[in-house]
C-alpha positions in Angstrom: -47.1 -23.2 56.1 -50.8 -23.5 55.4 -52.7 -21.3 53.1 -54.6 -20.0 55.7 -51.0 -17.9 57.2 -49.4 -17.3 54.4 -48.7 -13.9 53.5 -51.1 -11.8 51.7 -50.5 -10.9 48.0 -52.3 -7.9 45.8 -52.5 -9.5 42.4 -54.6 -6.2 40.2 -57.7 -6.4 42.4 -57.3 -10.4 43.4 -55.6 -10.9 46.9 -54.1 -14.6 47.5 -52.5 -16.1 50.7 -53.5 -15.3 54.4 -56.7 -17.5 54.2 -57.9 -15.9 50.7 -59.6 -18.3 48.0 -57.5 -20.2 46.1 -57.0 -18.4 42.7 -57.0 -19.9 39.5 -54.6 -19.3 36.6 -53.8 -20.0 33.4 -51.6 -18.9 30.5 -52.3 -18.0 26.8 -50.1 -19.6 23.9 -51.1 -17.0 21.3 -48.3 -14.7 20.6 -48.7 -12.1 22.9 -47.6 -9.1 20.4 -51.0 -10.5 18.6 -53.3 -7.9 20.8 -56.4 -9.4 19.3 -55.9 -13.0 19.6 -54.6 -12.9 23.1 -57.3 -10.7 23.8 -59.8 -13.2 22.4 -58.1 -16.1 24.4 -58.1 -14.2 27.6 -62.0 -13.4 27.4 -62.8 -17.1 26.2 -60.8 -17.7 29.4 -62.5 -15.6 32.0 -65.6 -17.2 30.5 -64.7 -20.5 31.6 -64.1 -19.0 35.2 -59.9 -18.1 34.7 -59.2 -15.9 37.5 -55.4 -14.2 36.6 -53.7 -14.5 33.1 -49.7 -14.9 32.4 -48.8 -13.9 29.0 -45.6 -14.5 28.2 -42.9 -11.4 27.6 -39.8 -12.5 25.1 -39.0 -9.3 23.6 -39.9 -5.9 24.2 -42.6 -5.9 21.4 -44.8 -8.1 23.7 -44.0 -5.9 26.3 -45.3 -3.3 24.9 -48.1 -5.1 23.6 -49.5 -6.0 27.6 -50.4 -2.3 27.4 -53.3 -2.6 25.1 -54.1 -6.1 25.9 -54.4 -4.5 29.8 -57.2 -2.4 28.8 -59.7 -5.5 27.2 -59.6 -7.9 29.7 -61.0 -8.0 33.3 -58.6 -10.1 35.3 -55.5 -9.4 36.7 -52.2 -9.4 34.1 -48.8 -11.2 34.3 -45.9 -11.2 32.2 -43.5 -13.8 32.1 -40.0 -13.2 32.0 -37.0 -15.1 31.0 -33.3 -14.1 31.0 -33.7 -10.2 30.3 -34.9 -8.0 33.2 -35.4 -4.4 31.1 -38.3 -6.8 29.6 -39.5 -7.4 33.2 -39.3 -3.2 34.1 -40.6 -2.7 30.6 -43.4 -5.1 31.2 -44.3 -2.9 34.7 -44.0 0.1 33.2 -46.9 -1.0 30.6 -49.4 -2.3 33.2 -48.3 -5.8 34.2 -49.9 -6.9 37.6 -47.3 -9.1 38.2 -43.7 -10.2 37.0 -42.7 -14.0 36.6 -39.0 -14.1 36.7 -36.1 -16.2 37.9 -34.0 -13.9 39.3 -31.2 -16.0 38.9 -31.3 -15.8 35.3 -32.0 -12.1 34.3 -28.2 -11.1 34.9 -27.2 -10.9 38.8 -27.7 -9.2 41.6 -27.6 -5.3 40.2 -30.4 -6.8 37.8 -32.4 -7.9 40.3 -32.6 -4.7 42.2 -33.2 -3.2 39.1 -36.1 -4.9 38.6 -36.8 -4.7 42.4 -36.8 -1.1 42.6 -39.9 -0.5 39.9 -42.0 -3.7 41.3 -41.4 -1.7 44.9 -42.1 2.0 43.3 -45.5 0.2 41.6 -46.6 -2.2 44.2 -46.3 -5.1 41.8 -45.3 -8.6 43.5 -43.0 -10.7 41.5 -43.4 -14.4 41.2 -40.4 -16.5 42.2 -40.3 -19.5 39.3 -38.2 -22.5 39.9 -38.5 -25.6 37.9 -36.1 -28.8 38.0 -35.1 -28.0 34.7 -33.3 -24.6 35.8 -31.6 -26.2 38.7 -27.8 -24.9 39.2 -25.0 -26.9 38.5 -23.8 -26.9 42.3 -27.0 -27.7 43.5 -27.2 -30.9 40.9 -23.6 -32.0 42.6 -24.8 -31.2 45.9 -27.6 -33.7 45.8 -26.4 -36.0 43.0 -28.8 -34.8 40.5 -32.5 -33.1 40.7 -34.3 -33.7 43.7 -36.9 -32.1 45.9 -34.6 -30.7 48.5 -32.3 -29.3 45.8 -35.4 -27.3 44.4 -36.6 -25.9 47.7 -33.2 -24.6 48.2 -32.5 -23.2 44.3 -36.4 -21.4 45.0 -35.6 -19.9 48.8 -31.9 -18.7 47.3 -34.0 -17.0 44.7 -36.0 -15.2 47.3 -33.5 -14.3 49.4 -31.8 -12.6 46.2 -35.2 -10.1 45.8 -35.1 -9.8 49.5 -31.3 -8.6 49.4 -32.6 -5.6 47.4 -35.1 -4.6 49.6 -38.7 -6.1 48.5 -40.4 -9.1 49.8 -43.5 -8.6 47.9 -43.1 -12.3 46.8 -45.1 -15.8 45.7 -42.9 -18.6 45.1 -43.6 -21.3 43.0 -41.6 -24.6 42.2 -42.7 -26.8 39.8 -41.4 -30.7 38.1 -43.0 -33.1 36.1 -41.8 -35.6 38.5 -45.5 -35.8 40.7 -44.0 -37.2 43.9 -41.2 -35.1 43.9 -43.3 -31.9 43.0 -45.0 -32.9 46.1 -42.1 -33.5 48.7 -40.7 -30.6 47.4 -43.8 -28.4 48.2 -44.3 -30.0 51.7 -40.3 -29.0 52.4 -41.1 -25.1 51.4 -44.2 -24.7 53.1 -42.1 -25.6 56.4 -39.9 -23.1 55.1 -41.4 -19.8 54.0 -44.5 -17.9 54.8 -44.6 -16.5 51.0 -47.7 -17.7 49.4 -47.5 -20.5 47.1 -48.2 -20.8 43.2 -48.8 -24.7 42.6 -49.2 -26.7 39.7 -47.2 -29.9 38.1 -45.1 -28.8 35.1 -45.2 -30.6 32.0 -48.1 -32.7 32.7 -49.0 -33.6 29.6 -51.7 -34.0 27.4 -55.9 -33.2 28.4 -55.4 -37.1 29.0 -52.5 -37.8 31.2 -51.7 -34.7 32.1 -55.4 -34.2 33.8 -54.6 -37.4 35.6 -50.8 -36.7 36.7 -52.3 -32.8 38.0 -55.5 -34.3 39.7 -53.0 -36.9 41.5 -50.2 -34.5 42.2 -52.3 -30.8 43.0 -55.0 -33.4 45.1 -52.3 -34.5 47.6 -50.8 -30.8 48.1 -53.8 -28.8 48.0 -55.3 -31.1 50.8 -52.6 -31.0 53.2 -53.6 -27.1 53.0 -50.1 -26.1 50.6 -51.0 -23.3 48.0 -52.7 -20.1 47.0 -52.8 -20.4 43.5 -53.0 -23.0 41.0 -52.4 -23.9 37.4 -53.3 -27.3 35.6 -50.7 -27.2 32.9 -52.1 -29.3 29.8 -50.7 -29.9 26.3 -54.2 -28.5 24.5 -56.6 -25.6 24.7 -56.0 -23.5 27.8 -59.9 -23.3 28.3 -59.5 -27.0 29.8 -57.1 -26.1 32.2 -59.4 -23.6 33.8 -62.1 -26.7 33.9 -59.8 -29.3 35.9 -58.6 -26.6 38.7 -62.3 -25.8 38.9 -63.0 -29.6 39.5 -59.8 -30.2 41.5 -61.0 -27.5 43.7 -64.5 -28.4 44.3 -63.5 -32.4 44.6 -61.5 -31.0 47.8 -64.4 -28.9 49.0 -62.3 -25.9 48.5 -64.3 -24.0 46.2 -68.5 -24.2 45.7 -70.3 -23.4 42.9 -71.3 -24.6 39.6 -72.8 -28.1 38.9 -71.0 -31.2 40.0 -72.2 -34.3 37.3 -71.8 -37.7 38.8 -72.1 -40.8 36.3 -72.5 -44.3 36.5 -69.9 -46.3 35.0 -72.3 -48.3 32.9 -73.1 -52.2 32.9 -75.0 -55.0 31.0 -78.0 -53.4 32.0 -77.5 -50.3 30.5 -79.8 -50.0 27.4 -79.7 -46.2 26.5 -76.2 -44.2 25.0 -75.2 -43.5 28.7 -72.0 -42.2 27.5 -73.2 -39.9 24.9 -76.0 -38.8 27.8 -73.8 -37.9 30.7 -71.4 -36.0 27.9 -74.8 -33.8 27.0 -75.4 -33.6 30.1 -72.1 -31.7 31.7 -71.8 -29.7 28.4 -75.6 -28.5 28.7 -74.7 -27.7 32.6 -71.8 -25.5 32.0 -73.2 -22.0 32.5 -75.7 -22.9 35.1 -74.9 -21.0 38.5 -76.4 -23.4 40.6 -74.5 -25.4 43.1 -76.0 -28.1 43.1 -75.2 -32.1 42.4 -76.7 -33.7 38.6 -77.3 -37.6 38.3 -76.8 -39.2 35.0 -77.5 -43.0 35.7 -77.6 -45.7 33.2 -80.7 -48.0 34.9 -84.0 -47.9 36.4 -82.7 -50.1 39.0 -80.1 -48.6 40.7 -80.8 -45.5 39.9 -82.9 -44.2 42.0 -80.8 -45.6 44.9 -77.8 -44.3 44.0 -78.4 -40.9 42.8 -79.9 -40.3 46.2 -77.6 -37.9 47.6 -77.7 -35.6 44.0 -80.3 -33.1 43.9 -81.5 -34.2 40.2 -81.2 -36.6 38.2 -82.0 -39.0 35.0 -82.0 -42.8 34.9 -82.3 -44.5 31.5 -84.2 -47.9 31.1 -85.3 -49.4 28.0 -87.0 -46.8 25.7 -88.0 -45.0 28.9 -86.5 -43.2 31.6 -86.6 -41.5 35.1 -86.5 -38.2 36.5 -85.4 -38.6 39.9 -85.2 -35.9 42.6 -83.5 -36.6 45.6 -83.8 -40.2 45.6 -87.3 -39.8 45.1 -89.1 -40.7 41.4 -90.9 -37.6 39.7 -92.1 -39.0 36.7 -91.1 -41.3 33.6 -90.4 -39.7 30.0 -89.9 -41.2 26.9 -85.9 -41.8 26.5 -85.7 -39.1 23.9 -87.1 -36.6 25.9 -84.5 -37.3 29.3 -82.1 -34.0 28.2 -85.1 -31.6 27.6 -87.0 -33.0 31.1 -83.7 -31.8 33.1 -82.7 -28.9 31.1 -86.6 -27.4 32.0 -85.4 -29.0 36.0 -82.7 -26.5 36.0 -84.5 -23.6 33.9 -86.9 -23.4 36.8 -84.6 -24.6 39.7 -84.8 -22.4 43.0 
């Protein structure tokens, strides 16, 4: 089902589904019991643009820590639960805005109902999470291994377990590290359910390889109108996940805001440190709340022409550069002043 028509689910003060803006999520990699460290990381993620945060809850100490964490942050908090239904209940009692569980591994239908009853009482949504690595033996045998069809059947089976307990305030998440399998699974699932979907490519890898795999997989899925929340799962600083998610959404036209930096790939005409300059510009513009495009070009030959679609740009020369606006050259400046001149323009942008 297209995201415009999925069911609306409330997570804290955020609404997902039903055409609401796609929400960017991440997950802490601190020990949840370390309240100070966990809060510090969440606040950093908030500044980067994270809108929902998930924390692992491996034991009761972590569940109880959620209460204090919740007091010090400003975005909805999701508790990640595996195996023990009591931790799911404790997490909700300690203020979790959503819980993530696999109903198939928390102890059977009776315990699923115990979790669903508390969620219903408190109006807390349940995210049903199924990964390709958690498929049941029967489904592996039925489909001859891990397949998109098996992942989808497993997820819908788990949804029915919660529905059988009289609760349907659900979000579904299916993930695989196989990009094309993940795409196919989401296409199949979107045809079979109206629940909002949390999308991501699991175990995608490092910041470099993970970004490529996530951009390909999520780009296809999101462009097809599937997905209500997003996480770019990377082996690295979670802030990098937020940066990547924002750029993926902006590239697809699914989100506005923030400066987009475009730069040329360099060639033999380049006489400045374009790679270093482009990196400096990208870092400099992170905190500007402007919805514009900034170009960083390597030479004065193609700079004005190639940057004409940008709102503002700079192009390097041999010891000097150009300041460009909407394809028109404003003035020449010394190469060493290019970054400062661009910053002045952005500071005074109207």
